[in-house]
C-alpha atoms as a printed R data frame, in Angstrom:
    type eleno elety resid chain resno       x        y        z
1   ATOM     1    CA   UNK     A     1 -31.173 -160.379 -124.917
2   ATOM     2    CA   UNK     A     2 -33.414 -157.503 -124.219
3   ATOM     3    CA   UNK     A     3 -32.270 -154.190 -126.000
4   ATOM     4    CA   UNK     A     4 -33.023 -151.092 -123.756
5   ATOM     5    CA   UNK     A     5 -32.214 -147.701 -125.127
6   ATOM     6    CA   UNK     A     6 -31.062 -144.892 -122.741
7   ATOM     7    CA   UNK     A     7 -32.994 -141.805 -122.318
8   ATOM     8    CA   UNK     A     8 -32.191 -138.135 -123.111
9   ATOM     9    CA   UNK     A     9 -32.288 -135.575 -120.199
10  ATOM    10    CA   UNK     A    10 -35.377 -133.271 -120.144
11  ATOM    11    CA   UNK     A    11 -32.927 -130.369 -119.780
12  ATOM    12    CA   UNK     A    12 -32.424 -130.612 -123.613
13  ATOM    13    CA   UNK     A    13 -35.034 -128.776 -125.535
14  ATOM    14    CA   UNK     A    14 -35.017 -126.027 -128.260
15  ATOM    15    CA   UNK     A    15 -33.874 -122.813 -126.872
16  ATOM    16    CA   UNK     A    16 -34.410 -120.593 -129.931
17  ATOM    17    CA   UNK     A    17 -34.160 -117.021 -128.280
18  ATOM    18    CA   UNK     A    18 -31.784 -115.081 -130.400
19  ATOM    19    CA   UNK     A    19 -30.703 -112.907 -127.514
20  ATOM    20    CA   UNK     A    20 -29.343 -115.969 -125.623
21  ATOM    21    CA   UNK     A    21 -27.624 -117.319 -128.737
22  ATOM    22    CA   UNK     A    22 -26.003 -113.908 -129.390
23  ATOM    23    CA   UNK     A    23 -24.859 -113.483 -125.852
24  ATOM    24    CA   UNK     A    24 -23.449 -117.240 -125.965
25  ATOM    25    CA   UNK     A    25 -21.591 -116.412 -129.244
26  ATOM    26    CA   UNK     A    26 -20.010 -113.283 -127.688
27  ATOM    27    CA   UNK     A    27 -19.139 -115.138 -124.540
28  ATOM    28    CA   UNK     A    28 -17.182 -117.856 -126.367
29  ATOM    29    CA   UNK     A    29 -15.771 -115.798 -129.320
30  ATOM    30    CA   UNK     A    30 -18.030 -117.574 -131.861
31  ATOM    31    CA   UNK     A    31 -18.126 -115.553 -135.047
32  ATOM    32    CA   UNK     A    32 -21.584 -115.821 -136.686
33  ATOM    33    CA   UNK     A    33 -23.153 -119.109 -137.795
34  ATOM    34    CA   UNK     A    34 -21.543 -122.323 -136.827
35  ATOM    35    CA   UNK     A    35 -21.195 -126.079 -137.257
36  ATOM    36    CA   UNK     A    36 -21.238 -128.011 -133.851
37  ATOM    37    CA   UNK     A    37 -19.171 -131.003 -132.985
38  ATOM    38    CA   UNK     A    38 -19.068 -132.811 -129.549
39  ATOM    39    CA   UNK     A    39 -16.205 -135.161 -128.745
40  ATOM    40    CA   UNK     A    40 -12.955 -133.311 -128.543
41  ATOM    41    CA   UNK     A    41  -9.685 -134.855 -129.717
42  ATOM    42    CA   UNK     A    42 -10.587 -138.513 -128.878
43  ATOM    43    CA   UNK     A    43  -9.672 -140.262 -132.075
44  ATOM    44    CA   UNK     A    44 -12.702 -142.465 -132.146
45  ATOM    45    CA   UNK     A    45 -14.782 -139.418 -132.214
46  ATOM    46    CA   UNK     A    46 -13.192 -138.574 -135.555
47  ATOM    47    CA   UNK     A    47 -12.663 -135.007 -135.481
48  ATOM    48    CA   UNK     A    48 -10.050 -135.374 -138.178
49  ATOM    49    CA   UNK     A    49 -12.476 -136.313 -140.987
50  ATOM    50    CA   UNK     A    50 -14.814 -133.208 -139.911
51  ATOM    51    CA   UNK     A    51 -11.951 -131.006 -140.079
52  ATOM    52    CA   UNK     A    52 -10.740 -132.356 -143.614
53  ATOM    53    CA   UNK     A    53 -14.246 -132.085 -144.838
54  ATOM    54    CA   UNK     A    54 -14.536 -128.569 -143.584
55  ATOM    55    CA   UNK     A    55 -11.229 -127.709 -145.009
56  ATOM    56    CA   UNK     A    56 -12.168 -128.938 -148.562
57  ATOM    57    CA   UNK     A    57 -15.276 -126.412 -148.741
58  ATOM    58    CA   UNK     A    58 -13.977 -122.866 -148.793
59  ATOM    59    CA   UNK     A    59 -17.577 -121.691 -148.979
60  ATOM    60    CA   UNK     A    60 -18.340 -123.265 -145.520
61  ATOM    61    CA   UNK     A    61 -15.212 -121.535 -144.157
62  ATOM    62    CA   UNK     A    62 -16.413 -118.081 -145.407
63  ATOM    63    CA   UNK     A    63 -20.010 -118.550 -143.724
64  ATOM    64    CA   UNK     A    64 -19.518 -120.815 -140.628
65  ATOM    65    CA   UNK     A    65 -17.076 -121.525 -138.016
66  ATOM    66    CA   UNK     A    66 -16.600 -124.938 -136.240
67  ATOM    67    CA   UNK     A    67 -17.368 -125.133 -132.549
68  ATOM    68    CA   UNK     A    68 -15.800 -128.161 -130.871
69  ATOM    69    CA   UNK     A    69 -16.794 -129.203 -127.355
70  ATOM    70    CA   UNK     A    70 -14.678 -131.647 -125.406
71  ATOM    71    CA   UNK     A    71 -11.246 -132.243 -124.287
72  ATOM    72    CA   UNK     A    72  -8.856 -130.655 -127.086
73  ATOM    73    CA   UNK     A    73  -5.752 -132.809 -126.139
74  ATOM    74    CA   UNK     A    74  -5.013 -136.401 -126.878
75  ATOM    75    CA   UNK     A    75  -1.643 -138.399 -126.919
76  ATOM    76    CA   UNK     A    76  -2.465 -139.170 -130.645
77  ATOM    77    CA   UNK     A    77  -2.903 -135.432 -131.659
78  ATOM    78    CA   UNK     A    78  -4.467 -132.338 -130.547
79  ATOM    79    CA   UNK     A    79  -7.245 -130.266 -132.180
80  ATOM    80    CA   UNK     A    80  -5.244 -127.393 -132.225
81  ATOM    81    CA   UNK     A    81  -2.353 -129.291 -134.316
82  ATOM    82    CA   UNK     A    82  -4.889 -130.722 -136.727
83  ATOM    83    CA   UNK     A    83  -6.630 -127.611 -137.367
84  ATOM    84    CA   UNK     A    84  -3.257 -125.916 -137.940
85  ATOM    85    CA   UNK     A    85  -2.033 -128.519 -140.489
86  ATOM    86    CA   UNK     A    86  -5.364 -127.903 -142.438
87  ATOM    87    CA   UNK     A    87  -5.069 -124.151 -142.336
88  ATOM    88    CA   UNK     A    88  -8.452 -123.696 -140.554
89  ATOM    89    CA   UNK     A    89  -7.173 -122.860 -137.080
90  ATOM    90    CA   UNK     A    90  -8.660 -119.381 -137.288
91  ATOM    91    CA   UNK     A    91 -12.259 -120.811 -137.808
92  ATOM    92    CA   UNK     A    92 -12.133 -123.464 -135.174
93  ATOM    93    CA   UNK     A    93 -13.533 -122.678 -131.450
94  ATOM    94    CA   UNK     A    94 -12.579 -125.143 -128.826
95  ATOM    95    CA   UNK     A    95 -14.739 -125.408 -125.686
96  ATOM    96    CA   UNK     A    96 -14.749 -127.774 -122.622
97  ATOM    97    CA   UNK     A    97 -16.293 -128.074 -119.075
98  ATOM    98    CA   UNK     A    98 -19.742 -126.465 -120.093
99  ATOM    99    CA   UNK     A    99 -22.828 -126.487 -118.315
100 ATOM   100    CA   UNK     A   100 -25.940 -128.227 -119.473
101 ATOM   101    CA   UNK     A   101 -27.488 -124.813 -120.138
102 ATOM   102    CA   UNK     A   102 -24.553 -123.724 -121.992
103 ATOM   103    CA   UNK     A   103 -24.716 -127.058 -124.105
104 ATOM   104    CA   UNK     A   104 -28.535 -126.604 -124.730
105 ATOM   105    CA   UNK     A   105 -27.994 -123.301 -126.044
106 ATOM   106    CA   UNK     A   106 -24.905 -124.235 -128.204
107 ATOM   107    CA   UNK     A   107 -27.126 -127.054 -129.580
108 ATOM   108    CA   UNK     A   108 -30.094 -124.962 -130.276
109 ATOM   109    CA   UNK     A   109 -28.248 -122.215 -132.086
110 ATOM   110    CA   UNK     A   110 -26.162 -124.394 -134.274
111 ATOM   111    CA   UNK     A   111 -26.957 -124.666 -138.203
112 ATOM   112    CA   UNK     A   112 -25.990 -128.321 -138.070
113 ATOM   113    CA   UNK     A   113 -24.824 -130.732 -135.390
114 ATOM   114    CA   UNK     A   114 -22.089 -133.135 -136.941
115 ATOM   115    CA   UNK     A   115 -21.083 -136.457 -135.083
116 ATOM   116    CA   UNK     A   116 -19.032 -138.627 -137.325
117 ATOM   117    CA   UNK     A   117 -18.012 -141.018 -134.603
118 ATOM   118    CA   UNK     A   118 -16.397 -144.430 -135.617
119 ATOM   119    CA   UNK     A   119 -17.635 -146.221 -132.435
120 ATOM   120    CA   UNK     A   120 -20.388 -145.570 -129.877
121 ATOM   121    CA   UNK     A   121 -22.143 -147.571 -127.427
122 ATOM   122    CA   UNK     A   122 -25.374 -145.248 -127.600
123 ATOM   123    CA   UNK     A   123 -24.422 -141.740 -128.908
124 ATOM   124    CA   UNK     A   124 -25.869 -139.358 -126.406
125 ATOM   125    CA   UNK     A   125 -24.842 -136.046 -128.280
126 ATOM   126    CA   UNK     A   126 -26.956 -137.153 -131.285
127 ATOM   127    CA   UNK     A   127 -30.181 -137.546 -129.310
128 ATOM   128    CA   UNK     A   128 -29.418 -134.425 -127.333
129 ATOM   129    CA   UNK     A   129 -28.927 -132.571 -130.547
130 ATOM   130    CA   UNK     A   130 -32.122 -133.773 -132.080
131 ATOM   131    CA   UNK     A   131 -34.113 -132.873 -128.838
132 ATOM   132    CA   UNK     A   132 -32.772 -129.229 -129.311
133 ATOM   133    CA   UNK     A   133 -34.062 -128.999 -132.776
134 ATOM   134    CA   UNK     A   134 -30.745 -128.971 -134.623
135 ATOM   135    CA   UNK     A   135 -30.379 -130.810 -138.068
136 ATOM   136    CA   UNK     A   136 -28.098 -133.804 -137.466
137 ATOM   137    CA   UNK     A   137 -25.399 -135.566 -139.523
138 ATOM   138    CA   UNK     A   138 -23.946 -138.777 -138.131
139 ATOM   139    CA   UNK     A   139 -22.355 -142.140 -139.041
140 ATOM   140    CA   UNK     A   140 -23.931 -144.971 -140.962
141 ATOM   141    CA   UNK     A   141 -22.630 -148.416 -140.222
142 ATOM   142    CA   UNK     A   142 -22.562 -147.935 -136.458
143 ATOM   143    CA   UNK     A   143 -24.946 -147.945 -133.574
144 ATOM   144    CA   UNK     A   144 -25.653 -144.340 -134.559
145 ATOM   145    CA   UNK     A   145 -27.499 -145.435 -137.597
146 ATOM   146    CA   UNK     A   146 -29.965 -147.479 -135.320
147 ATOM   147    CA   UNK     A   147 -30.391 -144.567 -132.905
148 ATOM   148    CA   UNK     A   148 -30.963 -141.688 -135.696
149 ATOM   149    CA   UNK     A   149 -32.852 -143.961 -138.287
150 ATOM   150    CA   UNK     A   150 -34.375 -141.561 -140.899
151 ATOM   151    CA   UNK     A   151 -33.996 -138.409 -138.665
152 ATOM   152    CA   UNK     A   152 -30.524 -137.632 -139.661
153 ATOM   153    CA   UNK     A   153 -28.278 -137.521 -142.552
154 ATOM   154    CA   UNK     A   154 -25.981 -140.708 -142.469
155 ATOM   155    CA   UNK     A   155 -22.583 -140.595 -144.023
156 ATOM   156    CA   UNK     A   156 -19.572 -142.825 -144.284
157 ATOM   157    CA   UNK     A   157 -17.367 -141.669 -141.282
158 ATOM   158    CA   UNK     A   158 -14.323 -142.306 -143.266
159 ATOM   159    CA   UNK     A   159 -15.301 -140.212 -146.310
160 ATOM   160    CA   UNK     A   160 -14.500 -136.517 -145.790
161 ATOM   161    CA   UNK     A   161 -15.830 -135.553 -149.165
162 ATOM   162    CA   UNK     A   162 -19.100 -137.068 -148.508
163 ATOM   163    CA   UNK     A   163 -19.337 -135.515 -145.143
164 ATOM   164    CA   UNK     A   164 -18.497 -132.064 -146.545
165 ATOM   165    CA   UNK     A   165 -21.194 -132.301 -149.345
166 ATOM   166    CA   UNK     A   166 -23.593 -133.292 -146.621
167 ATOM   167    CA   UNK     A   167 -22.825 -130.291 -144.507
168 ATOM   168    CA   UNK     A   168 -23.128 -127.933 -147.463
169 ATOM   169    CA   UNK     A   169 -26.532 -129.447 -148.368
170 ATOM   170    CA   UNK     A   170 -28.074 -129.251 -144.991
171 ATOM   171    CA   UNK     A   171 -26.901 -125.760 -144.385
172 ATOM   172    CA   UNK     A   172 -28.007 -124.345 -147.761
173 ATOM   173    CA   UNK     A   173 -31.261 -126.333 -148.291
174 ATOM   174    CA   UNK     A   174 -34.031 -124.971 -146.085
175 ATOM   175    CA   UNK     A   175 -36.578 -127.795 -146.898
176 ATOM   176    CA   UNK     A   176 -34.049 -130.412 -145.766
177 ATOM   177    CA   UNK     A   177 -33.294 -128.539 -142.558
178 ATOM   178    CA   UNK     A   178 -36.811 -128.102 -141.686
179 ATOM   179    CA   UNK     A   179 -37.489 -132.012 -142.380
180 ATOM   180    CA   UNK     A   180 -34.436 -133.142 -140.195
181 ATOM   181    CA   UNK     A   181 -35.546 -130.727 -137.376
182 ATOM   182    CA   UNK     A   182 -38.980 -131.981 -137.422
183 ATOM   183    CA   UNK     A   183 -38.060 -135.919 -137.633
184 ATOM   184    CA   UNK     A   184 -35.157 -135.357 -135.073
185 ATOM   185    CA   UNK     A   185 -37.442 -133.753 -132.353
186 ATOM   186    CA   UNK     A   186 -39.964 -136.580 -132.949
187 ATOM   187    CA   UNK     A   187 -37.196 -139.356 -132.708
188 ATOM   188    CA   UNK     A   188 -35.789 -137.779 -129.645
189 ATOM   189    CA   UNK     A   189 -39.162 -138.337 -127.819
190 ATOM   190    CA   UNK     A   190 -38.710 -142.029 -128.004
191 ATOM   191    CA   UNK     A   191 -35.652 -141.867 -125.753
192 ATOM   192    CA   UNK     A   192 -36.892 -141.352 -122.164
193 ATOM   193    CA   UNK     A   193 -35.558 -142.542 -118.826
194 ATOM   194    CA   UNK     A   194 -39.165 -143.560 -118.035
195 ATOM   195    CA   UNK     A   195 -39.364 -145.907 -120.860
196 ATOM   196    CA   UNK     A   196 -35.929 -147.287 -120.199
197 ATOM   197    CA   UNK     A   197 -37.100 -147.926 -116.430
198 ATOM   198    CA   UNK     A   198 -40.332 -149.598 -117.320
199 ATOM   199    CA   UNK     A   199 -38.578 -151.860 -119.978
200 ATOM   200    CA   UNK     A   200 -35.927 -152.923 -117.281
201 ATOM   201    CA   UNK     A   201 -38.710 -153.725 -114.843
202 ATOM   202    CA   UNK     A   202 -40.484 -155.917 -117.335
203 ATOM   203    CA   UNK     A   203 -37.108 -157.904 -117.835
204 ATOM   204    CA   UNK     A   204 -36.919 -158.573 -114.016
205 ATOM   205    CA   UNK     A   205 -40.630 -159.344 -113.953
206 ATOM   206    CA   UNK     A   206 -40.390 -161.819 -116.649
207 ATOM   207    CA   UNK     A   207 -37.287 -163.561 -115.091
208 ATOM   208    CA   UNK     A   208 -38.859 -163.628 -111.783
209 ATOM   209    CA   UNK     A   209 -41.848 -165.429 -113.068
């Protein structure tokens, strides 16, 4: 067995111009600083634990909204219903069908990217977020732990209290933020399609010998 990691698109990089961030906030109705999540209402992406963690921390609700990218509907429950049940509907912005440039900008201007997924084959959003220079919180005990290593804060994806505390810490502690940004960008550089192609070629060459 040869393990070959995927790459991250070169279209993901830190886009830190404040004017572009302000334009995007106005365009999508994002009120001030935000926490970013990619995955929509798909249950395994685990939006419920994120919403519960956010609902438990009134301080986060006062300072940050939650921006969710992905399909808001699923037969097991919608983003809208979950946020209403928890009383945070007014602080959740749901988006879908975005361009790569919009995604890059949303990643780059988020205060923290949260991805508490329960099951992933690789976890592209984590690497894309790291490449855009945003601090990342993701799941331990899954493939995401292997992808992120020490470049992200790892939490139990079933524990909303742990996730809430992690979000509060990353948002408030500037030293932690800088460390995660630096480590994340360094980690993202190891995931390239050139490397994936070379390693795949090496497997074929070894077999053909």
